[in-house]
C-alpha positions in Angstrom: 45.4 98.1 4.9 43.2 97.1 7.8 40.1 97.6 5.6 41.6 95.5 2.9 42.5 92.7 5.3 38.9 92.7 6.6 37.7 92.4 3.0 40.2 89.5 2.5 38.9 87.7 5.6 35.2 88.1 4.7 35.7 87.1 1.1 37.8 84.1 1.9 35.3 82.8 4.4 32.5 83.2 1.9 34.4 81.3 -0.8 35.5 78.5 1.5 31.9 78.0 2.8 30.6 77.9 -0.8 33.3 75.5 -1.9 32.5 73.0 0.8 29.0 72.4 -0.5 30.2 72.3 -4.1 32.8 69.7 -3.2 30.3 67.4 -1.4 28.0 67.6 -4.4 30.9 66.9 -6.8 31.9 63.8 -4.8 28.4 62.4 -5.4 28.7 63.0 -9.1 32.4 63.2 -10.2 31.4 63.5 -13.9 29.9 67.0 -13.2 32.7 68.9 -15.0 31.0 72.3 -14.5 31.0 71.9 -10.7 34.6 70.8 -10.8 35.5 73.9 -12.7 33.6 76.1 -10.1 35.5 74.5 -7.2 38.8 75.0 -9.0 38.1 78.7 -9.5 37.2 79.0 -5.8 40.5 77.6 -4.7 42.5 79.5 -7.4 41.0 82.8 -6.2 41.8 82.0 -2.5 45.4 81.2 -3.6 45.7 84.5 -5.4 44.4 86.5 -2.5 46.8 84.8 -0.1 49.7 85.6 -2.4 48.6 89.3 -2.6 48.6 89.6 1.2 51.8 87.7 1.6 50.4 84.7 3.6 52.8 82.0 2.3 51.4 79.2 4.4 47.9 79.8 3.3 49.1 80.1 -0.3 51.0 76.8 0.0 47.9 75.0 1.2 45.5 76.4 -1.4 48.2 75.8 -4.1 48.3 72.1 -3.1 44.5 71.8 -3.4 44.6 73.6 -6.7 47.2 71.2 -8.1 45.2 68.2 -7.0 42.0 69.6 -8.7 44.0 70.5 -11.8 45.2 66.9 -12.1 41.6 65.7 -12.0 40.6 68.3 -14.6 43.4 67.1 -16.9 42.2 63.4 -16.5 45.4 62.3 -14.7 43.8 61.6 -11.4 40.5 59.9 -10.4 38.6 61.7 -7.6 37.7 59.5 -4.6 36.5 59.8 -1.0 40.1 60.1 0.3 40.9 62.9 -2.0 37.7 64.8 -1.2 38.4 64.3 2.6 41.9 65.7 2.1 40.6 68.8 0.2 38.0 69.4 2.9 40.7 69.1 5.6 42.7 71.8 3.8 39.7 74.0 3.6 39.1 73.6 7.4 42.8 74.4 8.0 42.6 77.6 5.9 39.4 78.6 7.7 41.2 78.2 11.1 44.2 80.2 9.9 41.9 83.0 8.6 40.3 83.2 12.1 43.7 83.5 13.6 44.7 86.2 11.2 41.6 88.2 12.1 42.3 87.8 15.8 46.0 88.6 15.5 47.0 85.1 16.7 49.7 82.7 15.7 48.9 80.3 12.8 49.9 77.2 14.7 52.1 74.2 13.8 53.4 74.2 10.2 54.0 70.4 10.4 50.3 69.9 10.3 50.1 71.9 7.1 52.6 69.5 5.5 50.7 66.4 6.6 47.6 67.8 4.9 49.6 68.5 1.7 51.1 65.0 1.8 47.6 63.5 2.1 46.7 65.1 -1.2 49.6 63.5 -3.0 48.4 60.0 -2.4 45.9 58.2 -4.6 47.6 58.7 -8.0 46.6 56.0 -10.5 49.1 54.2 -12.9 49.8 55.8 -16.3 48.5 52.6 -18.1 45.0 53.0 -16.5 43.2 55.9 -18.3 40.8 58.1 -16.6 37.7 59.3 -18.4 37.4 63.0 -18.1 35.3 65.7 -19.7 36.7 68.2 -22.2 39.4 70.6 -20.9 37.8 73.8 -19.9 39.5 77.2 -19.9 37.9 80.7 -19.8 40.8 82.0 -22.0 40.3 79.3 -24.7 36.6 79.1 -25.1 35.4 82.4 -23.7 32.3 80.6 -22.5 30.9 79.7 -19.1 29.3 76.4 -18.1 25.6 76.2 -18.9 24.6 76.1 -15.2 26.9 79.0 -14.3 25.0 82.0 -12.9 26.4 85.5 -13.2 26.9 87.0 -9.8 24.9 90.2 -9.2 26.7 93.5 -8.5 27.2 94.0 -4.8 29.1 95.9 -2.1 29.9 95.1 1.5 28.3 97.0 4.2 28.8 97.0 8.0 26.1 95.1 9.9 26.0 98.0 12.4 25.3 100.4 9.6 22.4 98.3 8.3 21.0 98.1 11.9 21.1 101.9 12.2 19.3 102.4 8.8 16.7 99.8 9.8 16.2 101.6 13.2 15.8 104.9 11.4 13.2 103.5 9.0 11.3 101.9 12.0 11.1 105.3 13.7 9.8 106.8 10.4 7.1 104.1 10.4 6.1 105.1 13.9 6.1 108.8 12.9 4.0 108.0 9.9 1.5 106.2 12.1 1.3 109.1 14.5 0.7 111.5 11.6 -2.0 109.3 10.2 -3.7 109.2 13.5 -3.7 113.0 13.8 -5.0 113.4 10.2 -7.9 111.1 10.9 -8.8 113.2 13.9 -8.6 116.4 11.9 -10.9 115.1 9.2 -10.6 115.2 5.4 -8.0 117.7 4.1 -7.5 117.2 0.4 -4.4 119.5 0.3 -2.6 117.3 2.8 -4.2 113.8 2.3 -2.7 113.4 -1.2 0.9 114.2 -0.3 0.6 112.0 2.8 -0.6 109.1 0.7 2.4 109.5 -1.6 4.7 109.7 1.4 3.2 106.6 2.9 3.7 104.7 -0.4 7.4 105.9 -0.7 8.0 104.9 3.0 6.6 101.5 2.4 8.9 101.0 -0.6 11.9 102.2 1.4 11.0 99.9 4.3 10.7 96.9 2.0 14.1 97.8 0.3 15.8 98.2 3.7 14.3 95.0 4.9 15.7 93.3 1.9 19.1 94.8 2.6 19.0 92.7 5.8 18.1 89.6 3.9 20.4 86.7 3.1 19.9 83.7 0.8 19.2 80.5 2.7 22.0 78.9 0.8 24.2 80.8 3.3 22.7 78.6 6.0 22.3 75.4 3.9 25.8 75.5 2.6 27.2 73.9 5.7 24.8 71.1 5.8 26.3 68.8 3.1 29.6 68.7 4.9 27.9 68.1 8.2 25.8 65.2 6.7 28.9 63.7 5.1 30.9 63.8 8.4 28.1 62.5 10.6 27.1 59.7 8.3 30.7 58.5 8.1 31.0 58.7 11.9 27.8 56.6 12.4 28.6 54.1 9.7 25.7 55.2 7.5 25.3 56.3 3.9 23.3 59.5 3.6 22.7 61.7 0.6 21.4 65.3 1.1 19.1 67.0 -1.4 18.5 70.8 -1.0 16.0 73.0 -2.6 15.1 76.6 -2.1 18.6 78.0 -1.4 17.7 81.2 -3.3 14.9 82.0 -0.8 15.8 85.0 1.3 15.4 85.5 5.1 16.4 88.2 7.6 20.0 87.6 8.6 19.0 87.6 12.3 16.4 84.9 11.6 19.0 82.8 9.8 21.3 82.9 12.8 18.4 82.0 15.1 17.3 78.9 13.2 20.8 77.7 12.6 20.9 75.6 15.8 17.4 74.2 15.5 18.1 73.1 11.9 21.4 71.5 13.1 19.5 69.6 15.8 16.9 68.3 13.4 19.5 67.1 10.9 21.7 65.4 13.5 18.6 63.6 14.9 17.5 62.6 11.4 20.9 61.0 10.7 21.4 59.4 14.2 17.8 58.2 15.0 15.9 58.4 11.7 17.9 56.9 8.9 18.9 53.2 9.4 22.2 51.5 8.8 22.8 50.1 5.3 22.2 46.6 6.6 18.9 47.5 8.2 17.8 49.3 5.0 18.7 46.3 2.9 16.7 44.1 5.2 13.6 46.3 5.0 13.9 46.4 1.2 15.3 50.0 0.9 18.2 51.3 -0.9 21.4 51.4 1.2 21.8 55.1 0.8 19.4 57.2 2.8 18.0 60.5 1.5 17.7 63.6 3.6 15.7 66.4 1.8 15.6 70.0 2.8 13.3 72.4 0.9 12.4 76.0 1.5 9.5 78.0 0.1 8.3 81.5 0.7 4.5 82.1 1.1 3.4 85.7 1.8 5.4 86.9 4.8 6.5 83.5 6.0 9.2 81.0 5.1 8.3 77.3 5.2 11.3 74.9 5.6 10.7 71.1 5.3 13.3 68.6 6.6 12.4 65.1 5.5 14.2 61.7 5.8 13.3 58.3 4.4 14.2 56.5 7.6 12.3 54.2 9.9 9.9 56.8 11.1 8.8 57.6 14.7 7.5 54.8 16.8 4.3 56.0 18.4 4.2 53.4 21.2 7.8 54.0 22.3 7.2 57.8 22.4 4.0 57.3 24.4 5.6 54.8 26.9 8.5 57.1 27.4 6.2 60.1 28.0 4.2 58.1 30.6 7.4 56.9 32.3 8.7 60.5 32.5 5.5 61.8 33.9 4.7 64.0 30.9 1.3 62.4 30.4 -0.8 60.0 32.4 -1.6 56.4 31.3 -5.3 57.3 31.0 -4.5 60.4 29.0 -2.4 58.3 26.6 -5.4 56.2 25.7 -7.3 59.2 24.5 -4.5 60.7 22.4 -4.3 60.4 18.6 -1.1 59.4 16.8 -0.5 63.0 15.8 -0.9 64.2 19.4 1.6 61.6 20.6 4.2 62.5 17.9 4.2 66.1 19.0 5.4 64.9 22.4 8.9 64.6 21.0 9.2 68.4 21.6 8.7 67.9 25.3 11.8 68.4 27.6 13.6 65.2 28.6 11.9 62.9 26.1 14.4 60.8 24.2 13.6 57.4 22.8 17.2 56.5 22.1 18.3 53.4 23.9 22.0 54.5 23.9 23.7 57.8 24.5 26.1 58.8 21.7 28.2 61.8 21.0 25.6 62.9 18.4 22.3 62.7 20.3 20.2 60.7 22.7 20.5 62.7 25.9 16.9 63.9 25.9 17.8 67.4 24.8 17.5 69.0 21.5 13.9 69.0 20.1 12.6 70.9 23.1 15.3 73.5 22.5 14.3 73.5 18.8 10.7 74.3 19.6 11.6 77.0 22.1 13.9 78.7 19.7 11.5 78.6 16.9 8.6 79.9 19.0 10.8 82.8 20.3 10.9 84.2 16.9 7.2 83.8 16.3 7.5 80.6 14.3 6.1 77.1 14.6 7.2 73.5 14.1 5.3 70.3 13.6 6.4 66.7 13.0 4.7 64.0 11.0 5.9 60.5 10.4 4.9 57.3 8.6 6.3 54.0 10.1 8.9 52.6 7.7 8.8 55.5 5.3 10.3 58.4 7.2 9.8 61.6 9.3 9.1 65.1 8.3 9.6 68.4 10.2 7.8 71.5 9.0 9.1 74.8 10.2 7.3 78.1 9.5 9.4 81.2 10.1 8.4 84.9 9.8 10.5 86.9 7.3 11.6 89.4 9.9 11.2 90.3 13.5 11.6 94.1 13.4 8.2 95.1 12.1 5.1 93.0 12.6 1.4 93.3 11.9 -0.5 93.3 15.2 -3.9 93.6 16.6 -4.4 96.0 19.5 -6.7 94.8 22.3 -7.8 96.4 25.6 -8.5 95.2 29.1 -9.4 97.6 31.9 -8.2 100.6 29.9 -4.8 99.0 29.2 -3.9 98.1 25.7 -1.8 95.2 24.5 -0.7 94.0 21.0 -1.3 90.5 19.7 0.8 89.4 16.6 -1.5 89.1 13.6 0.0 85.7 12.7 -1.8 84.1 15.6 -5.2 85.7 15.0 -7.7 83.4 13.4 -11.0 85.3 13.9 -12.7 87.9 16.2 -16.1 87.3 17.7 -18.4 89.5 19.8 -19.6 87.7 22.9 -22.9 89.6 22.9 -24.1 87.7 19.8 -27.0 85.3 20.4 -25.0 82.4 18.8 -22.1 82.8 21.2 -22.2 81.1 24.6 -19.8 80.6 27.4 -19.9 77.4 29.4 -17.7 75.7 31.9 -16.6 72.1 31.9 -14.6 71.0 34.9 -11.9 73.7 35.3 -12.0 74.8 31.7 -14.1 77.6 30.3 -15.4 76.9 26.8 -16.8 79.2 24.1 -19.6 77.9 21.9 -19.2 79.3 18.3 -20.6 77.9 15.1 -21.3 74.5 16.7 -17.8 74.1 18.1 -16.6 74.5 21.7 -13.2 76.0 22.1 -11.2 76.5 25.4 -10.7 80.1 26.3 -9.1 82.3 28.9 -9.6 85.9 30.1 -6.6 88.2 29.3 -7.4 90.2 32.4 -7.2 87.2 34.6 -4.1 85.9 32.9 -2.2 89.2 33.5 -3.7 89.7 36.9 -5.6 92.9 35.9 -8.7 93.8 37.8 -11.5 94.5 35.3 -15.3 94.7 35.6 -16.5 95.0 32.0 -19.8 93.1 31.5 -19.2 89.8 29.7 -22.0 90.6 27.2 -20.1 93.6 25.8 -16.8 91.9 25.5 -15.0 90.2 22.6 -13.0 87.1 22.0 -10.0 86.7 19.8 -9.7 83.2 18.3 -6.1 82.2 18.0 -4.4 79.4 16.2 -1.3 77.9 17.8 1.8 76.2 16.4 0.3 72.7 17.0 -2.9 73.6 15.1 -5.0 74.0 18.3 -7.4 77.0 18.5 -8.2 78.8 21.7 -10.0 82.0 22.6 -8.8 85.0 24.6 -11.5 87.2 26.1 -10.8 91.0 26.0 -12.8 94.1 26.8 -12.4 95.8 23.4 -10.8 95.3 20.0 -8.8 98.1 18.3 -7.3 98.4 14.9 -4.7 96.3 13.1 -1.5 98.1 12.2 2.2 97.6 11.5 4.2 97.9 14.7 7.9 98.2 15.4 8.9 95.7 18.1 11.5 96.8 20.7 13.1 94.5 23.2 12.1 94.5 26.9 14.2 94.3 30.1 15.0 90.7 31.3 12.8 91.1 34.4 9.7 91.8 32.3 10.5 89.0 29.8 10.8 86.6 32.8 7.1 86.9 33.4 6.5 84.7 30.3 3.7 87.0 29.2 5.4 89.6 26.9 7.5 89.4 23.7 8.4 93.1 23.4 7.1 96.6 23.4 5.9 99.0 20.7 4.2 102.3 20.1 0.7 102.8 18.8 0.0 105.4 16.1 -0.9 107.9 18.8 2.6 107.5 20.4 1.2 105.4 23.3 3.6 102.6 24.5 2.1 99.1 24.8 3.4 95.6 25.4 3.3 92.8 22.8 1.9 89.6 24.2 3.8 86.4 23.9 1.0 84.1 22.8 3.1 81.0 22.7 4.2 81.2 26.3 0.7 82.3 27.6 -0.9 79.4 25.8 1.7 77.0 27.1 1.1 78.1 30.7 -2.6 77.6 30.2 -1.9 74.1 28.8 -3.1 74.8 25.3 0.2 74.5 23.4 1.3 71.0 24.5 -2.2 69.5 24.8 -4.7 69.3 22.0 -8.4 69.5 22.7 -9.3 66.8 25.2 -11.6 63.9 24.5 -14.1 65.4 26.9 -14.4 68.5 24.8 -14.8 66.5 21.6 -17.5 64.4 23.3 -19.4 67.6 24.4 -18.9 69.1 20.9 -20.8 66.2 19.4 -23.9 66.9 21.4 -26.5 69.0 19.7 -29.5 70.8 21.2 -31.6 69.9 18.2 -31.5 66.1 18.5 -34.2 63.8 17.2 -36.5 63.0 20.1 -36.8 59.4 19.0 -33.0 58.9 19.3 -31.7 57.4 22.5 -28.4 59.2 23.1 -25.9 58.1 25.7 -22.4 58.8 27.0 -20.1 55.9 26.4 -17.3 55.2 28.8 -15.1 52.5 30.3 -15.3 51.7 34.0 -12.4 50.7 36.2 -13.1 47.0 35.6 -12.5 47.5 31.9 -16.2 47.2 30.9 -17.8 49.5 28.4 -20.8 51.2 29.9 -23.4 53.8 28.7 -25.6 56.2 30.6 -28.4 58.5 29.3 -26.8 61.7 27.9 -29.5 63.9 29.4 -28.3 63.0 32.9 -24.8 64.2 32.2 -24.3 67.8 33.5 -20.5 68.0 33.2 -17.4 66.0 33.0 -14.9 66.7 35.8 -11.4 65.8 36.6 -10.4 66.0 40.3 -7.3 65.1 42.4 -7.5 61.7 44.1 -6.9 63.3 47.5 -10.2 65.2 47.1 -12.0 61.9 47.5 -13.1 60.6 50.9 -14.0 56.9 51.3 -15.8 55.3 54.2 -17.0 51.8 54.8 -20.5 52.9 53.7 -20.0 55.4 50.9 -17.6 57.7 49.0 -17.7 61.4 48.6 -15.8 64.0 46.7 -15.4 67.8 46.8 -16.1 69.5 43.5 -16.4 73.3 43.2 -16.7 73.7 47.0 -19.6 71.2 47.0 -19.7 67.7 48.6 -21.2 65.1 46.3 -21.8 61.4 46.6 -19.5 59.3 44.5 -20.1 55.9 42.8 -18.1 53.7 40.4 -14.8 53.6 42.2 -12.7 50.5 42.1 -12.3 48.3 45.2 -8.6 48.8 45.4 -6.4 51.8 45.2 -6.9 54.4 42.4 -4.6 53.8 39.4 -3.8 57.5 38.9 -3.5 60.7 41.0 -6.4 62.2 39.1 -9.9 60.8 38.6 -12.3 61.4 35.7 -15.9 61.9 36.8 -19.3 62.2 35.2 -21.5 64.7 37.1 -25.0 63.4 36.9 -28.3 65.1 37.8 -31.9 64.0 37.8 -33.2 67.5 38.4 -33.4 67.3 42.2 -30.3 65.4 43.3 -26.8 64.7 41.9 -24.2 62.0 42.0 -20.7 61.7 40.7 -19.7 58.5 38.7 -16.0 57.7 38.4 -14.8 56.3 35.1 -11.5 55.1 33.7 -12.0 56.8 30.3 -14.7 58.8 28.5 -15.1 57.6 25.0 -17.8 59.3 23.0 -21.5 60.2 22.8 -23.4 57.6 20.8 -26.9 56.8 19.6 -28.2 53.6 21.0 -29.9 52.4 17.8 -29.8 48.6 18.5 -32.2 46.6 20.6 -32.0 47.1 24.4 -32.1 43.7 26.0 -33.2 43.8 29.7 -30.9 42.1 32.1 -31.1 41.1 35.8 -27.5 39.9 36.0 -26.1 43.1 37.4 -28.3 45.4 39.6 -26.4 48.5 38.3 -27.4 47.7 34.7 -30.8 48.3 33.1 -30.1 46.6 29.8 -27.3 45.6 27.4 -27.0 46.6 23.7 -24.5 46.6 20.9 -22.4 49.7 19.9 -20.2 49.1 16.9 -20.7 45.4 17.3 -19.5 45.3 20.9 -21.7 44.6 23.9 -22.3 47.6 26.2 -24.1 47.7 29.5 -26.6 50.6 30.0 -26.6 52.0 33.6 -29.9 51.9 35.4 -30.3 55.5 36.4 -33.3 54.9 38.7 -31.2 52.5 40.8 -28.2 54.7 40.7 -30.0 57.8 42.0 -32.1 55.8 44.5 -28.9 54.5 46.1 -26.5 57.4 45.8 -28.3 60.6 44.7 -28.2 63.5 47.1 -28.5 67.3 47.2 -25.0 68.8 47.1 -23.7 70.3 50.3 -21.9 73.6 50.1 -18.5 73.7 52.0 -16.9 76.9 53.1 -13.7 77.9 51.3 -10.6 78.3 53.4 -9.7 82.0 53.4 -6.1 83.3 53.4 -4.8 86.8 54.1 -1.6 87.8 52.3 1.0 90.5 52.8 0.3 93.8 51.0 3.3 93.6 48.5 3.8 93.2 44.8 5.1 89.7 44.9 2.2 88.4 46.9 -0.3 90.0 44.5 1.5 88.8 41.4 2.7 85.3 42.4 1.0 84.1 45.6 -2.6 85.3 45.1 -3.1 83.6 41.6 -1.5 80.3 43.0 -3.9 80.2 45.9 -6.9 81.2 43.9 -6.3 78.5 41.4 -6.0 76.0 44.2 -9.4 76.9 45.5 -8.6 79.2 48.4 -10.3 82.5 49.1 -8.0 85.6 49.2 -8.9 88.3 51.7 -7.1 91.6 52.5 -4.4 91.5 55.2 -6.4 93.9 57.4 -9.5 91.7 57.6 -10.4 89.7 60.7 -12.0 86.7 59.0 -9.0 84.9 57.5 -8.6 81.2 58.3 -4.9 81.3 57.5 -2.6 84.3 57.7 0.4 84.0 55.4 3.5 86.1 56.2 6.6 86.8 54.0 9.9 87.5 55.8 7.9 88.7 58.8 5.7 91.0 56.8 2.0 90.7 57.1 -0.3 90.7 60.2 -1.9 87.7 61.8 -5.5 88.6 62.5 -7.0 85.7 64.5 -10.4 84.2 63.8 -11.8 83.7 67.3 -8.2 83.1 68.2 -7.9 80.0 66.0 -6.3 81.4 62.8 -3.4 79.4 61.5 -0.2 81.2 60.5 2.1 80.0 57.6 5.5 81.8 57.4 7.2 82.2 54.1 10.8 83.3 53.6 12.8 84.5 50.6 15.9 82.5 51.4 16.2 79.1 49.7 16.3 75.9 51.7 20.0 75.3 50.8 20.9 78.5 52.6 19.1 78.0 55.9 19.0 75.3 58.6 17.7 74.4 62.0 14.7 76.0 63.4 14.4 78.6 60.6 14.1 75.8 58.0 11.6 73.8 60.0 9.4 76.8 61.0 9.1 78.5 57.6 8.7 77.6 53.9 10.7 78.9 50.9 8.3 81.1 49.0 8.9 79.3 45.7 8.3 75.8 47.2 4.8 75.5 45.8 4.2 71.9 46.9 5.2 72.6 50.5 2.9 75.6 50.8 -0.1 73.7 49.3 0.6 70.8 51.7 0.6 73.1 54.7 -2.7 74.5 53.6 -4.1 71.0 53.2 -3.0 70.2 56.8 -4.8 73.3 58.0 -8.0 72.2 56.1 -7.8 68.7 57.6 -7.3 70.1 61.1 -10.3 72.4 60.6 -12.5 69.5 59.3 -11.5 67.4 62.3 
């Protein structure tokens, strides 16, 4: 009996969920007789099941809904919004009661049931007002089904736990197959064994695909709840929205469906609340009063693409950018260099909401950042595009399953890691003549096929010591969710194979470097890299390629000698200026506190070198970071501060000499706008100097795992030299909870004490004399004070 009851609960839930979507669609087109008949059969089946299990209250509710629908089928009642709402309320109530039955709870107040039944009895029309209805339909009379009726496939119900066990077994078989294949390759060609092994591999592939499909569910299982949600939300917000769904027959892993349920809900709620206008606003803008929300799903290879599109007002680029600047997500100068598409992607940043009011639906600055995080956790991607006045579109790309992925094995310092194949764009060998590594500011770039792409070293990212020569190493070019490409340098590349991904302990996942573990075909365990989180930490995921890199990309070594090429920029007075491109070594970005001004001159520290600085405004700096052109005439150097780097240009118009400004050599036209050309001779004569090397402040750290993993990378990135704790030459000795020795440097070594206890749990002298180990700002400020004292 318990098994039959479980069947009743599962089947009733499925039918109620399916009937909700059918009812919403029928409300939009009451003349669709075939859909009405489908809804009637749903409710009739639920009523019969309730009677069989002796649930009189459920039977009474479903019987009332069936009677109302029967009146409509007979032409004695006209369907309207009130009736549809009443039927949906009964469905909700039946769903609540089914949950209570499953949990062994009471069914609640029966007076509520009667109120719902009474609501169905209202709305009858007078007998003298005929209702146009389609022909009476009955399976018994005609023996035919509606034209759009689809025969249900044969099916059985299986326990989810049983499916998981089968899938786990198949996954282990895949690993065993990979191990056997590895051993056969080592043993060499063996015709008596190779043939049967190939057949076994083919059969296993078929079985794996079949088992994977057993875990699949049609997307209509997810989409079925959206019509009801759209109907309720639009009514709550006083809007009229119609939903159009395509691709419900596309199948996806049931786990993936559950993981994208919340992201899809967020997107739809935002579309109705923020995107689609009120009927009055739509009329004023020349649109139809009813807004359209379209959801379409398509399968391409091993990915599912889901598009959510509304025909609302679209995203407002300026409002998003202003909000991002106000929240500190981007700087005002960076905003000027961003394209519209780059600005639109900021809606996925935490805390960014352009809603002027906070409602029960949305507007609290949460939602789309959660959407992006959830999508990326399952190896997917999301992008937004929008046209003002025409609407907004979200594109989600989801892998079919998480259990088995195709991955590329890479190696760093004799340690192997796996990179999901979905990220890999191309593999290049760094020893090739056409591959070069250069450094611009704090970013390393790889030159490949005339393009410069930011890159990082996997060994440095993971904190692994490695000494493989750069010339023998390789780079994996990877494409991120936002379309950006970056390179990851590794020591060696291994084969691509199908790998079974297993979860990791929370402590390892918290490092934001790994997505799971797997076994190679030789049985060796390796970690799967979380490319999305690694790229976000490096700044590649939320930022597209900077204007600096685009400017450098446009420079070619094979330029026409007759062309006068220059770097175009805007100075702090808002004037457009240009300087000979051959003088520009690099483009730097430094913190404002790295600049020292005196009454005579200004200097800045860049890469442990002191350089003269020109071009600063008279007043305070407008931002906490300053963009610099690093110029060199071959013997001396000078930094030139700029508000914004624009582009590299060819000065093909006449250069008109000018004496109005001693800094300018001439003026010319670029795109029809006057541009002043910097006089390099005057600039270097006044400011040029040979860079002076400054010593780096050295820090000794405690010899423990936390200091090596967390503290050392932080200090190294901030420009401090890390030395062993037992060395005598440290300028600063850092201790943790009293661990670590203080080796003085001529008795002048400074000591910074760190503690594991948060500030909220300590007070008095302990709080004043030590720094919480995760208070990054306080630690760096203490080191700056040491540097200032040493300089004094």
